[in-house]
C-alpha positions as a printed Julia matrix, in Angstrom:
231×3 Matrix{Float64}:
 41.04  278.3   152.15
 39.11  281.36  152.51
 35.86  281.55  150.86
 35.96  283.73  148.18
 32.24  284.77  148.3
 32.73  286.38  151.86
 36.5   286.61  152.14
 38.86  289.56  151.65
 35.91  291.82  153.52
 36.64  295.53  154.05
 34.35  297.32  156.83
 31.7   297.87  153.99
 30.75  294.18  153.72
 30.85  293.1   156.99
 28.17  290.84  157.26
 26.67  291.35  153.9
 25.58  288.46  152.09
 27.99  285.98  149.91
 28.78  287.15  146.31
 26.67  285.26  144.0
 28.42  283.32  141.08
 29.37  284.77  138.12
 27.97  284.29  134.8
 30.49  284.14  132.4
 29.87  283.59  128.54
 32.1   282.03  125.65
 33.85  284.77  124.03
 32.8   287.26  126.43
 35.34  286.99  129.14
 38.8   288.21  128.24
 42.24  287.62  130.28
 44.13  290.96  130.88
 47.59  290.07  132.39
 48.92  293.98  133.47
 52.34  294.9   133.67
 54.2   291.68  134.34
 57.32  292.82  132.65
 61.29  292.46  133.2
 61.9   295.56  134.96
 60.43  294.42  137.96
 61.42  290.99  137.99
 65.17  291.96  137.58
 67.71  291.68  140.24
 70.82  293.22  141.33
 74.27  290.91  142.28
 73.92  291.18  146.1
 77.29  290.99  146.49
 78.05  294.87  144.97
 75.48  296.69  146.89
 75.91  298.63  149.91
 74.45  297.92  153.29
 71.21  300.67  152.68
 70.74  298.69  148.95
 70.87  295.52  150.8
 68.47  296.3   152.99
 66.2   297.13  150.14
 67.05  294.28  148.23
 66.2   291.68  151.53
 63.12  293.65  151.74
 62.03  292.75  148.31
 62.87  289.43  148.5
 59.28  288.32  149.48
 58.07  289.95  146.24
 60.35  288.06  144.02
 59.46  284.63  146.25
 55.59  285.13  145.7
 56.36  286.54  141.63
 58.54  283.14  140.99
 56.55  280.8   143.36
 52.75  281.87  142.65
 52.14  284.81  141.02
 53.76  283.35  137.16
 52.68  279.82  137.7
 49.14  280.92  138.49
 49.1   283.49  135.57
 50.26  280.26  133.65
 47.72  278.09  134.61
 45.05  281.5   133.53
 46.99  281.63  130.19
 46.11  277.91  129.25
 42.75  277.79  130.28
 41.72  280.87  128.02
 43.7   279.64  124.96
 42.67  276.2   125.08
 38.93  277.5   125.59
 39.39  279.98  122.86
 38.7   282.95  125.38
 40.85  285.99  124.27
 43.75  287.28  126.22
 45.07  290.72  127.01
 48.0   292.5   128.16
 49.0   295.42  129.55
 52.88  296.82  129.82
 54.17  300.29  130.92
 56.34  301.61  128.12
 56.91  305.22  126.84
 56.78  306.0   123.01
 59.99  308.62  123.15
 63.29  307.57  124.34
 63.57  310.62  127.03
 59.99  309.72  128.22
 58.36  313.08  127.59
 55.09  310.92  126.68
 54.78  309.8   130.34
 52.09  310.6   132.51
 52.82  312.85  135.81
 52.8   309.69  138.2
 55.28  307.79  136.33
 57.72  311.15  136.26
 57.18  312.15  139.63
 60.53  311.21  141.66
 60.98  308.18  143.59
 60.5   304.34  143.16
 57.67  305.2   140.73
 59.81  307.32  138.0
 59.68  305.04  135.4
 61.73  305.68  132.0
 60.89  302.19  130.43
 61.4   303.15  126.14
 58.84  300.64  124.49
 61.64  298.75  122.44
 64.35  298.57  125.42
 64.02  294.67  126.63
 63.45  295.84  130.09
 59.9   297.12  129.3
 58.88  293.79  127.89
 56.71  291.4   129.5
 58.44  288.18  130.94
 59.13  285.33  128.63
 57.63  282.81  130.9
 54.53  284.56  130.08
 54.67  286.1   126.72
 52.05  286.99  124.5
 51.0   284.48  121.65
 50.84  285.85  118.11
 47.1   287.45  117.85
 47.14  288.47  121.8
 46.37  291.95  122.12
 49.09  294.26  124.03
 48.52  297.95  124.71
 51.07  300.17  125.7
 50.63  302.29  128.51
 52.11  305.71  130.22
 49.8   305.52  132.94
 48.61  303.14  136.15
 45.59  302.4   134.21
 45.37  300.28  131.27
 42.14  302.16  129.81
 42.79  305.4   130.22
 46.12  305.39  128.79
 44.96  303.18  126.08
 42.37  302.25  123.79
 41.61  298.93  125.66
 38.25  299.8   126.32
 37.34  300.49  122.56
 39.02  297.31  122.33
 37.28  295.62  124.54
 33.61  297.05  123.62
 34.19  296.15  119.81
 34.86  292.49  120.59
 31.8   292.32  122.94
 33.76  291.31  126.26
 31.61  292.14  129.36
 33.5   290.39  132.07
 37.59  291.13  132.58
 39.62  288.79  134.68
 42.67  290.96  136.02
 45.83  289.59  137.2
 49.27  290.74  137.46
 51.04  294.01  139.43
 51.11  295.77  141.37
 48.11  295.03  143.09
 47.68  297.83  144.84
 49.02  300.27  141.98
 48.54  299.59  138.27
 45.84  296.75  138.82
 43.7   298.66  140.9
 43.35  301.45  138.93
 42.54  299.36  135.85
 39.91  297.97  137.5
 38.48  301.01  139.01
 38.27  302.02  135.12
 36.88  299.26  134.31
 34.44  299.23  136.42
 33.42  302.74  135.91
 33.14  301.61  132.51
 30.33  299.06  133.3
 32.49  295.97  132.93
 32.35  293.21  135.46
 36.04  292.38  137.1
 37.26  289.65  138.84
 41.04  289.83  140.3
 42.28  286.79  140.48
 44.19  287.21  144.09
 47.03  284.37  143.53
 48.16  285.9   140.17
 48.84  289.42  141.67
 51.14  290.96  144.15
 52.53  294.17  145.61
 55.53  294.67  146.7
 54.55  294.1   150.38
 51.51  291.09  151.38
 49.87  293.55  153.55
 49.5   296.22  151.03
 48.17  293.56  148.59
 45.6   292.11  151.02
 44.4   295.52  152.02
 43.81  296.83  148.61
 41.65  293.32  147.28
 39.7   294.14  150.43
 38.93  297.67  149.28
 38.16  296.35  146.01
 36.0   293.73  146.67
 32.58  293.74  146.11
 32.81  297.34  144.49
 35.0   297.32  141.85
 35.42  293.53  141.08
 34.96  289.91  142.79
 37.73  288.79  144.39
 38.74  284.78  143.86
 41.51  282.49  143.3
 42.94  280.59  140.46
 41.18  277.58  141.62
 37.61  279.31  142.04
 37.8   280.96  138.7
 38.6   277.85  136.96
 35.43  276.32  137.86
 33.22  278.98  136.18
 34.81  279.54  133.23
 33.17  278.46  129.82
 34.61  276.68  127.7
């Protein structure tokens, strides 16, 4: 298995020293689960699809396999540990407040795959049951890619004294990446958990981790992180 301290290196960090051990303090590290919502895990019945739709259906199969076989179990492990230790858990989800989506940001109104209309009270905008928030866990609703720029999450984290944010969720190259960059710009220390994230394609996932790693965050896997979490 790849050593997180030297792995996921981009051009900028080839040959650079190994990453230092993170110093995580009780109550100062929070878990942020980003956009793991029903709409992204729903799949149509392939029997009713056209040939073109079937091609797209099969192209997305590796994503769904990763989500159910790797990402959701990894997030469940993170949730269990954070909850057991009493460290805070946060969720972010894409959901508009108006049924016509007029309050969405431009990136979510553009034509194509990212044109999302997810009213906040509709089932497809809800976080999937397998990792549903517990009472008292904060969920922020956003109409932007970044969970910081479109919500009061930055203020919440600051008010709660959070210095380190562990990020998990989807999509690595979109909302996860935007959130990580925003957190870094606000001087939070960020850890992205590789096996608790996914992009639409594995190449996009790995490439984005290389871009983010060491500059905006540290990238590691669940097993790596668990050894550093405070109890």
